[in-house]
C-alpha positions as CSV (number, residue, x, y, z in Angstrom):
1,M,155.8,-34.8,274.0
2,S,152.5,-33.1,273.4
3,R,151.5,-29.5,273.8
4,S,148.2,-27.8,273.7
5,I,146.9,-24.4,272.9
6,E,143.6,-22.8,273.7
7,L,141.4,-21.5,270.9
8,S,138.0,-19.8,271.0
9,D,135.1,-22.0,269.8
10,E,134.9,-19.8,266.7
11,D,138.6,-20.1,265.9
12,Y,138.5,-23.9,266.4
13,A,135.5,-24.2,264.2
14,R,137.3,-22.3,261.4
15,L,140.4,-24.4,261.9
16,E,138.3,-27.6,261.8
17,H,136.6,-26.5,258.6
18,A,139.9,-25.6,256.9
19,A,141.4,-29.0,257.8
20,E,138.2,-30.8,256.7
21,V,138.4,-29.1,253.3
22,E,141.9,-30.5,252.8
23,G,141.0,-33.9,254.2
24,I,143.4,-33.7,257.1
25,T,143.2,-33.3,260.9
26,P,143.4,-29.8,262.5
27,A,146.8,-30.8,264.0
28,E,148.1,-31.7,260.5
29,W,146.7,-28.5,259.1
30,I,148.6,-26.4,261.6
31,A,151.8,-28.5,261.2
32,R,151.9,-28.0,257.5
33,R,151.9,-24.3,257.9
34,I,154.7,-24.0,260.3
35,P,157.9,-23.1,258.5
36,T,160.9,-25.3,259.0
37,W,164.3,-23.7,259.3
38,G,166.1,-23.6,256.0
39,K,163.1,-25.0,254.0
40,E,159.8,-23.4,253.3
41,P,156.8,-25.8,253.4
42,E,155.1,-26.3,250.1
43,P,151.8,-24.3,250.1
44,C,148.7,-26.4,249.7
45,L,145.3,-25.7,248.2
46,N,142.7,-28.4,248.9
47,G,145.5,-30.9,249.7
48,K,147.2,-30.3,246.4
49,P,150.4,-28.2,246.0
50,T,149.7,-24.9,244.5
51,R,151.1,-24.0,241.1
52,T,152.6,-20.8,239.9
53,M,151.6,-19.2,236.7
54,A,155.0,-20.2,235.3
55,D,154.1,-23.9,236.1
56,V,150.7,-23.5,234.4
57,L,152.1,-21.9,231.2
58,A,155.2,-24.1,231.0
59,G,155.7,-25.4,227.4
60,R,153.0,-23.1,226.0
61,V,155.3,-20.3,224.8
62,G,155.1,-19.7,221.1
63,L,153.8,-17.5,218.4
64,F,150.2,-16.6,217.5
65,D,149.2,-15.8,214.0
66,S,145.9,-14.0,213.6
67,G,146.1,-14.2,209.9
68,D,146.1,-10.4,209.4
69,G,149.3,-8.6,210.4
70,T,147.7,-5.2,209.9
71,L,145.1,-5.5,212.7
72,S,147.4,-3.9,215.3
73,E,148.2,-1.0,213.0
74,R,144.5,-0.3,211.9
75,H,142.7,-1.0,215.2
76,S,141.2,2.6,215.4
77,E,140.0,2.5,211.8
78,L,138.4,-1.0,212.3
79,F,136.7,0.0,215.5
80,G,135.4,3.1,213.9
81,D,134.0,1.1,211.0
82,Y,132.4,-1.3,213.5
83,L,130.7,1.6,215.4
84,E,129.4,3.1,212.2
85,E,127.8,-0.2,211.2
86,K,126.1,-0.4,214.6
87,R,124.9,3.2,214.3
88,K,123.4,2.6,210.8
89,A,121.7,-0.6,212.1
90,G,120.2,1.5,214.9
91,R,122.0,-0.5,217.6
92,L,124.1,2.4,219.0
């Protein structure tokens, strides 16, 4: 069974463009965004499932060694020295 809805020309043009960007028809674009009971549809971006930050950073957890463990303790002193060098060079 088919159903139809009426959209303004402006709304249909926006729908058509959004579907075209993902490479699907306007009907498919709408259908993908309708929630199904008990299961959320997977969000899409340009036809690809979106990824959470946890997905992006998976397996990248670890330690970082800057080589100088005192930087976080002396940041004010180091920044002051940096500003003084710039002032002496006439760049501040």
